[in-house]
C-alpha positions as CSV (number, residue, x, y, z in Angstrom):
1,X,70.0,3.1,-12.6
2,X,66.5,1.3,-12.1
3,X,66.8,2.1,-8.3
4,X,67.9,5.6,-8.8
5,X,65.2,6.1,-11.5
6,X,62.6,4.9,-8.8
7,X,63.8,7.1,-6.0
8,X,63.6,10.3,-8.7
9,X,60.3,9.4,-9.7
10,X,58.8,8.7,-6.1
11,X,60.7,12.0,-5.0
12,X,59.0,14.0,-7.9
13,X,55.5,12.4,-6.9
14,X,55.5,13.8,-3.7
15,X,56.6,17.0,-4.6
16,X,53.5,17.3,-6.9
17,X,51.5,16.8,-4.1
18,X,52.8,19.7,-1.3
19,X,52.6,23.0,-1.7
20,X,55.5,25.1,-3.3
21,X,57.5,25.4,-0.1
22,X,60.9,24.1,-0.2
23,X,62.0,20.8,1.8
24,X,64.8,23.1,3.4
25,X,62.0,24.7,5.9
26,X,61.8,21.1,7.6
27,X,62.7,21.4,11.0
28,X,63.6,18.9,13.8
29,X,60.5,18.1,15.7
30,X,59.4,16.3,18.9
31,X,56.5,13.9,19.2
32,X,53.5,15.8,19.6
33,X,51.1,13.3,21.6
34,X,52.6,12.3,25.1
35,X,52.6,8.3,24.2
36,X,53.2,6.5,27.5
37,X,51.1,9.1,29.8
38,X,48.0,9.5,27.9
39,X,46.3,6.7,26.4
40,X,45.8,6.4,22.5
41,X,42.0,6.2,21.7
42,X,41.7,5.6,18.1
43,X,39.9,4.2,14.8
44,X,41.4,2.8,11.9
45,X,39.9,4.2,8.4
46,X,40.1,0.9,7.0
47,X,39.5,0.6,2.9
48,X,40.2,4.2,1.8
49,X,43.7,4.2,0.2
50,X,44.3,0.3,0.6
51,X,41.2,-1.6,-0.8
52,X,39.6,-4.4,1.0
53,X,36.6,-6.1,-0.8
54,X,34.6,-6.4,2.5
55,X,34.6,-2.7,3.6
56,X,34.0,-1.6,-0.1
57,X,32.1,-4.4,-1.9
58,X,30.6,-1.8,-4.8
59,X,34.2,-1.4,-5.9
60,X,34.4,-5.0,-6.7
61,X,31.3,-6.3,-8.4
62,X,30.8,-9.8,-8.6
63,X,34.1,-10.5,-7.1
64,X,36.2,-11.5,-10.3
65,X,39.4,-9.2,-8.7
66,X,40.2,-10.3,-5.3
67,X,42.5,-7.5,-4.5
68,X,43.2,-3.7,-5.3
69,X,46.2,-5.1,-7.8
70,X,43.9,-7.4,-9.5
71,X,41.1,-5.0,-9.8
72,X,43.8,-2.2,-11.4
73,X,45.0,-4.7,-13.4
74,X,41.4,-5.9,-14.9
75,X,40.1,-2.4,-15.3
76,X,43.4,-0.7,-17.0
77,X,45.2,2.4,-15.4
78,X,42.7,4.7,-16.9
79,X,39.5,3.3,-15.8
80,X,41.0,2.2,-12.5
81,X,41.8,5.9,-11.7
82,X,38.5,7.0,-12.4
83,X,37.1,4.8,-10.2
84,X,39.3,4.9,-7.2
85,X,39.3,8.8,-7.6
86,X,35.5,9.0,-6.7
87,X,36.0,6.5,-4.0
88,X,39.0,8.5,-2.5
89,X,37.1,12.2,-2.7
90,X,33.9,10.6,-1.3
91,X,34.2,7.6,1.3
92,X,35.7,9.9,3.9
93,X,34.8,13.5,4.3
94,X,35.4,16.1,7.3
95,X,32.2,15.2,8.5
96,X,33.7,11.8,9.5
97,X,36.3,13.3,11.4
98,X,34.1,15.4,13.2
99,X,32.1,12.4,14.2
100,X,35.4,10.6,15.3
101,X,36.6,13.4,17.7
102,X,33.1,14.1,19.0
103,X,33.2,10.1,20.0
104,X,36.1,10.9,22.3
105,X,38.8,9.6,20.2
106,X,42.1,11.0,19.7
107,X,43.7,9.0,17.0
108,X,43.2,8.1,13.1
109,X,45.0,5.4,11.7
110,X,45.1,5.6,7.9
111,X,46.4,2.7,6.0
112,X,48.3,3.5,3.1
113,X,50.2,1.1,0.2
114,X,53.8,1.6,-0.9
115,X,52.3,2.5,-4.8
116,X,50.7,5.7,-3.7
117,X,54.6,6.9,-3.2
118,X,56.6,4.9,-5.4
119,X,55.2,2.0,-7.5
120,X,57.2,-0.5,-9.0
121,X,57.6,-0.6,-12.8
122,X,54.9,-2.7,-14.1
123,X,52.5,-2.4,-11.4
124,X,48.9,-1.8,-12.4
125,X,48.2,0.4,-9.2
126,X,47.2,4.0,-9.7
127,X,48.3,7.0,-7.5
128,X,46.4,10.3,-6.3
129,X,46.5,9.1,-2.8
130,X,48.6,11.6,-1.1
131,X,46.3,14.3,-2.1
132,X,43.7,13.2,-0.2
133,X,45.8,12.0,2.6
134,X,46.7,15.6,2.8
135,X,43.0,16.5,3.1
136,X,42.6,13.9,6.0
137,X,45.4,15.1,8.1
138,X,44.2,18.7,7.6
139,X,40.5,17.2,8.6
140,X,42.2,15.5,11.6
141,X,44.0,18.7,12.7
142,X,41.2,20.9,12.7
143,X,39.1,18.5,14.9
144,X,42.2,17.9,17.2
145,X,43.0,14.1,16.3
146,X,46.2,12.8,15.8
147,X,47.1,10.7,12.7
148,X,49.3,7.7,12.4
149,X,50.2,6.8,9.1
150,X,50.6,3.0,8.5
151,X,52.0,1.3,5.9
152,X,49.8,-1.3,4.8
153,X,51.0,-2.8,1.9
154,X,54.8,-3.5,0.7
155,X,56.3,-4.4,-2.7
156,X,55.7,-8.3,-3.2
157,X,53.2,-8.1,-0.1
158,X,54.4,-8.7,3.5
159,X,51.5,-11.3,4.0
160,X,49.6,-12.1,1.4
161,X,46.7,-10.9,2.4
162,X,43.9,-8.8,0.2
163,X,44.5,-5.9,2.6
164,X,48.5,-5.6,1.7
165,X,47.1,-4.8,-2.0
166,X,48.0,-8.2,-3.7
167,X,46.4,-11.5,-2.1
168,X,48.1,-14.9,-2.3
169,X,51.9,-14.2,-2.8
170,X,54.2,-13.2,0.1
171,X,57.4,-12.1,-1.6
172,X,58.5,-8.8,0.5
173,X,61.6,-9.9,1.7
174,X,62.9,-11.2,-1.6
175,X,65.0,-8.8,-4.3
176,X,64.8,-5.2,-3.6
177,X,61.8,-5.0,-2.1
178,X,62.9,-4.1,1.7
179,X,65.1,-1.7,0.5
180,X,62.5,0.2,-1.5
181,X,60.0,0.1,1.5
182,X,63.1,2.0,3.4
183,X,62.8,4.6,0.8
184,X,59.0,5.0,0.8
185,X,59.1,5.5,4.6
186,X,61.9,7.9,4.0
187,X,60.0,10.0,1.7
188,X,56.8,10.1,4.2
189,X,58.9,11.0,6.9
190,X,60.7,13.9,5.0
191,X,57.2,15.2,3.8
192,X,55.2,15.1,7.0
193,X,58.2,16.7,9.0
194,X,57.1,19.7,7.3
195,X,55.7,22.2,9.8
196,X,52.6,22.2,8.1
197,X,51.7,18.6,9.3
198,X,54.0,18.2,12.1
199,X,51.4,18.8,14.9
200,X,49.1,16.3,13.5
201,X,51.1,13.2,12.3
202,X,52.6,12.0,15.4
203,X,53.4,8.5,14.0
204,X,54.6,6.2,11.0
205,X,54.2,2.4,11.4
206,X,56.9,0.8,9.1
207,X,54.6,-2.2,8.0
208,X,51.4,-3.7,8.8
209,X,51.0,-7.3,9.9
210,X,54.2,-8.9,8.7
211,X,54.0,-12.7,8.6
212,X,57.9,-13.3,9.6
213,X,59.7,-15.5,6.9
214,X,63.2,-13.8,7.9
215,X,63.3,-12.2,11.6
216,X,66.8,-11.0,11.4
217,X,66.0,-9.4,8.1
218,X,62.7,-7.5,9.7
219,X,64.8,-6.4,12.5
220,X,67.3,-4.7,10.6
221,X,64.2,-3.1,8.6
222,X,63.0,-1.7,11.4
223,X,66.5,-0.4,12.1
224,X,66.8,1.2,8.9
225,X,63.0,2.6,8.7
226,X,63.9,4.0,12.4
227,X,66.8,5.9,10.9
228,X,65.1,7.0,7.8
229,X,62.3,8.6,10.0
230,X,64.6,10.3,12.1
231,X,66.8,12.0,9.8
232,X,63.9,14.3,10.0
233,X,62.4,14.5,13.4
234,X,61.4,12.9,16.6
235,X,58.0,11.3,15.2
236,X,57.3,8.2,16.6
237,X,58.2,4.9,14.9
238,X,55.7,2.0,15.1
239,X,57.0,-1.6,14.6
240,X,54.6,-4.6,14.0
241,X,54.8,-7.4,16.4
242,X,54.7,-9.7,13.2
243,X,52.1,-12.1,14.9
244,X,54.8,-12.8,17.7
245,X,53.9,-12.3,21.4
246,X,54.9,-8.8,22.2
247,X,57.1,-9.8,25.2
248,X,59.2,-11.5,22.3
249,X,60.3,-8.1,21.1
250,X,61.5,-7.2,24.6
251,X,65.1,-5.7,24.6
252,X,64.6,-4.8,20.9
253,X,65.2,-1.3,20.2
254,X,64.6,-0.7,23.9
255,X,67.9,1.4,24.1
256,X,69.0,4.0,22.1
257,X,66.1,4.4,20.1
258,X,63.6,7.0,21.1
259,X,60.0,6.9,20.5
260,X,59.2,3.3,19.5
261,X,55.8,2.0,19.7
262,X,54.8,-1.7,19.0
263,X,51.7,-2.6,17.5
264,X,50.0,-5.6,18.5
265,X,46.7,-6.8,17.0
266,X,44.0,-8.9,18.6
267,X,41.1,-10.8,17.1
268,X,39.3,-13.9,18.3
269,X,37.3,-14.9,15.1
270,X,40.2,-16.4,12.6
271,X,39.9,-20.0,13.9
272,X,37.2,-22.4,14.8
273,X,38.3,-22.8,18.1
274,X,38.2,-19.0,18.9
275,X,34.8,-19.0,17.6
276,X,33.4,-21.8,19.6
277,X,34.3,-19.9,22.7
278,X,31.4,-18.5,24.8
279,X,31.4,-15.0,26.1
280,X,33.0,-15.8,29.5
281,X,35.8,-17.1,27.5
282,X,36.2,-14.2,25.0
283,X,36.1,-11.8,28.0
284,X,38.9,-14.0,29.9
285,X,40.8,-14.0,26.5
286,X,40.8,-10.3,26.1
287,X,41.9,-9.8,30.0
288,X,44.6,-11.8,29.3
289,X,46.3,-9.5,26.8
290,X,45.9,-6.7,29.4
291,X,48.0,-8.8,32.0
292,X,50.7,-9.6,29.3
293,X,51.0,-5.9,28.5
294,X,52.5,-5.3,32.1
295,X,55.4,-7.3,30.7
296,X,56.0,-5.4,27.5
297,X,59.1,-2.7,27.7
298,X,57.8,-0.6,25.1
299,X,54.9,1.5,24.2
300,X,52.4,-1.0,23.1
301,X,49.3,-0.1,21.4
302,X,46.5,-2.7,20.0
303,X,46.4,-1.2,16.6
304,X,43.7,-3.3,15.5
305,X,40.9,-4.9,17.2
306,X,36.9,-5.0,17.1
307,X,34.0,-6.3,18.5
308,X,33.5,-9.2,16.1
309,X,32.4,-12.6,17.7
310,X,32.0,-14.3,14.4
311,X,33.8,-13.8,10.7
312,X,30.5,-13.8,8.9
313,X,31.0,-10.6,7.4
314,X,30.8,-11.1,3.8
315,X,34.2,-11.6,2.1
316,X,35.9,-10.8,5.4
317,X,37.9,-13.8,4.4
318,X,38.3,-12.7,1.1
319,X,36.3,-13.1,-2.0
320,X,35.2,-16.5,-2.8
321,X,35.5,-17.3,0.7
322,X,33.1,-18.3,3.0
323,X,32.9,-17.9,6.8
324,X,34.7,-20.5,9.3
325,X,31.2,-19.8,11.7
326,X,28.7,-21.4,9.6
327,X,31.4,-23.9,8.2
328,X,31.4,-22.5,4.5
329,X,35.3,-21.8,4.9
330,X,37.9,-24.8,4.4
331,X,38.9,-26.9,7.5
332,X,36.4,-25.3,9.8
333,X,32.9,-26.7,11.3
334,X,29.7,-25.4,12.1
335,X,29.2,-23.2,15.0
336,X,26.1,-21.4,14.3
337,X,24.4,-19.3,11.5
338,X,25.6,-16.3,9.7
339,X,22.2,-14.9,9.1
340,X,21.7,-11.1,10.0
341,X,25.5,-11.1,10.3
342,X,26.8,-10.5,7.0
343,X,26.1,-6.9,6.4
344,X,23.7,-4.3,7.9
345,X,23.8,-2.8,11.2
346,X,24.3,-4.7,14.7
347,X,20.6,-3.5,15.5
348,X,19.7,-6.8,13.8
349,X,21.2,-8.8,16.9
350,X,18.9,-10.1,19.4
351,X,19.1,-8.0,23.1
352,X,21.4,-10.7,24.4
353,X,23.8,-10.5,21.4
354,X,24.2,-6.8,21.8
355,X,24.8,-7.2,25.5
356,X,27.4,-9.9,25.0
357,X,29.2,-7.8,22.4
358,X,29.2,-4.9,24.7
359,X,30.7,-6.9,27.4
360,X,33.5,-8.0,25.0
361,X,34.0,-4.7,24.0
362,X,34.4,-2.9,27.5
363,X,36.9,-6.3,28.5
364,X,39.3,-5.1,25.3
365,X,39.0,-1.3,26.4
366,X,40.0,-2.1,29.9
367,X,42.7,-4.8,29.3
368,X,44.2,-2.4,26.4
369,X,44.4,0.6,28.3
370,X,47.0,-1.7,30.7
371,X,49.1,-0.4,27.5
372,X,49.8,2.7,25.7
373,X,46.5,2.6,24.2
374,X,44.0,1.2,21.3
375,X,43.0,2.0,17.7
376,X,39.7,0.2,16.6
377,X,39.3,-1.4,13.1
378,X,37.5,0.1,11.7
379,X,35.2,3.6,11.3
380,X,32.8,2.5,8.8
381,X,31.8,0.2,5.9
382,X,30.0,0.6,2.6
383,X,27.5,-2.2,3.3
384,X,27.4,-2.3,7.1
385,X,29.3,-4.8,9.0
386,X,27.5,-5.4,12.5
387,X,30.6,-6.2,14.7
388,X,33.2,-4.2,12.9
389,X,31.9,-0.8,12.3
390,X,32.7,1.7,15.1
391,X,30.1,4.2,14.1
392,X,27.2,1.7,14.1
393,X,28.1,0.1,17.5
394,X,28.3,3.7,19.1
395,X,24.8,4.7,17.4
396,X,23.1,1.6,18.7
397,X,24.9,1.9,22.4
398,X,27.2,-1.0,22.3
399,X,30.4,0.9,22.2
400,X,30.7,2.9,25.4
401,X,29.8,6.7,25.4
402,X,31.4,8.3,27.1
403,X,34.4,5.7,26.4
404,X,34.9,5.3,30.4
405,X,31.1,4.3,30.6
406,X,30.7,0.7,32.0
407,X,27.9,-1.5,32.2
408,X,30.2,-4.5,33.4
409,X,33.0,-3.1,35.2
410,X,35.8,-4.5,36.2
411,X,35.5,-8.0,34.7
412,X,39.4,-8.0,34.4
413,X,39.9,-7.6,38.1
414,X,42.6,-5.3,37.7
């Protein structure tokens, strides 16, 4: 009875966010972006519908709440709805989509939490995101961008990161959480298969960055999620590599499952060993990913990456946690100062630092286009983040414009 009530409530929620046209106008459709033959060149719209404290620190004030779940729990639903409605309406606008397209990009990846569609009983989360997601899709269509909807937060949390909605616990693969997530995916597929959306929404990601506890169950979820989406058309289905080597997924869903994309993420700042590498080692590591992509049997997109060579951005590792780079994070050692790196613009960096960042970015671009393409994390932040904010990197000549421009050609020797 509980599951049935949740299904009904979620369906009503989605129906309330769309125009009055009935679902019987849904038609089967094909993918409207030629994955595999044209490179994905995109950017994530992080921190919009799934809060991340380092992206929008003002929403978290002094930091007594460490994630969206606790923020809404502390504020109460009325105050949380007021705060987040203002955020959703202002953090991204049509002008951002215009700038993204002008930069030569062709995709935006938009993180979304399950609670935007179908919250669980007792959840403190509030709803209203779908109406703004609809605006985002309309703006993307206006400027010729494709949209990849990314289920970034699942019931119980799939990884315990604050960017899953709830930091600390990892309970997704318990109880009815996985089954509930399949329903959420089905609702999204049903809505965005409608003719008014189907030239823009070209992919749905089943789960972001799963920390695997039960691999067989995860694979079954991928089968079920693919089926839920393909009930309504041939939109691309994105599966996460779950922090495994991309080649580990060779042979899985390779026959009889069309339009499957593997999403892998690459950062070199979340261990002291990586942070201690010099620029040549960072470039070599990125180039190694490109060589690896030659051996993957699926369209593979690097769905998250950045220009970061440090983890210094305030709250990047979570509220109340410091940085490995300056030894303020447990288990690390001192590598360098985080001065001028916690917020602001990359224009604060020295000329040599900006050149090293550009070298690293160019190597990643060359490497990732050995696969199906890339989606940078992220377009912008509230207080500025010198190594993570794509628009700032472009404005300061650190990210290539046009995207094929190279100051450091053939670093990988491909």
